[in-house]
C-alpha positions as CSV (number, residue, x, y, z in Angstrom):
1,M,141.0,93.8,13.7
2,M,140.8,90.2,14.9
3,S,137.3,89.9,13.5
4,G,138.5,90.8,10.0
5,E,136.7,94.1,9.9
6,N,138.1,97.0,7.9
7,V,139.1,99.7,10.4
8,T,140.4,102.3,7.9
9,Y,137.4,104.6,8.5
10,L,137.7,104.6,12.2
11,A,141.5,104.8,12.1
12,S,141.3,107.9,9.8
13,I,138.8,109.7,12.0
14,S,140.9,108.9,15.1
15,K,144.1,110.1,13.5
16,L,142.4,113.3,12.3
17,K,140.9,114.1,15.7
18,A,144.0,113.2,17.7
19,G,146.2,115.2,15.4
20,R,144.0,118.3,15.7
21,L,143.6,118.0,19.4
22,S,147.3,117.6,20.1
23,R,148.1,120.6,17.9
24,E,145.5,122.6,19.8
25,V,146.9,121.6,23.2
26,I,150.5,122.3,22.2
27,D,149.6,125.7,20.7
28,S,147.9,126.6,24.0
29,C,151.0,125.6,25.9
30,L,153.2,127.7,23.6
31,Q,151.0,130.7,24.1
32,F,151.3,130.2,27.9
33,F,155.1,130.1,27.8
34,G,155.3,132.8,25.2
35,G,158.7,133.2,23.4
36,M,160.4,130.9,25.9
37,G,158.3,128.0,24.4
38,F,160.3,128.1,21.2
39,T,163.6,127.8,22.9
40,E,165.5,124.6,23.6
41,D,165.2,125.2,27.4
42,L,161.6,123.9,27.5
43,L,160.3,120.6,26.2
44,I,157.2,122.2,24.7
45,G,159.3,123.5,21.9
46,R,160.5,120.0,21.0
47,A,156.9,118.7,21.4
48,Y,155.7,121.4,18.9
49,R,158.4,120.4,16.3
50,D,157.8,116.7,16.7
51,N,154.0,117.1,16.5
52,R,154.2,119.2,13.3
53,A,156.5,116.6,11.8
54,M,154.2,113.7,12.7
55,S,151.2,115.5,11.3
56,I,152.9,115.8,7.9
57,A,154.6,112.4,7.9
58,G,151.6,110.5,9.0
59,G,149.2,112.1,6.5
60,T,147.9,115.6,6.5
61,D,144.4,116.6,7.6
62,E,143.4,117.0,4.0
63,I,144.5,113.4,3.1
64,M,142.6,112.1,6.2
65,L,139.5,114.1,5.2
66,G,139.8,112.7,1.6
67,I,140.0,109.1,2.9
68,I,137.1,109.6,5.2
69,S,134.8,111.3,2.6
70,N,135.8,108.6,0.1
71,L,134.8,105.8,2.5
72,M,131.6,107.7,3.3
73,G,130.8,108.0,-0.5
74,I,130.6,111.8,-0.4
75,L,133.8,112.6,-2.2
76,P,133.0,115.0,-5.0
77,K,133.2,113.4,-8.5
78,K,135.7,114.5,-11.0
79,P,134.2,117.0,-13.5
80,R,133.2,115.7,-16.9
81,K,135.2,116.9,-19.9
82,A,132.3,119.2,-21.1
83,D,132.3,120.8,-17.7
84,E,136.1,121.3,-17.8
85,K,135.8,123.1,-21.2
86,I,133.1,125.5,-19.8
87,A,135.2,126.2,-16.7
88,K,138.3,127.1,-18.9
89,Q,136.3,129.7,-20.9
């Protein structure tokens, strides 16, 4: 960022990948511990709740995908009014 570059694209990709990977790891740990993983006796239950809260508060995967596709220029365009009328029929 010191060079003045826009890092929104890379930050969005990093957040999307890190969020998905952390959910996958925590889900695997919960499966390992079974029902005990959801109790307050193990820290994995807390990690699961915290991770889910962060994935919502920091921007959902859909929002990150929207930002990435918009910056790549591949975001679908809004339908024209004529197309909307046809779709409603």
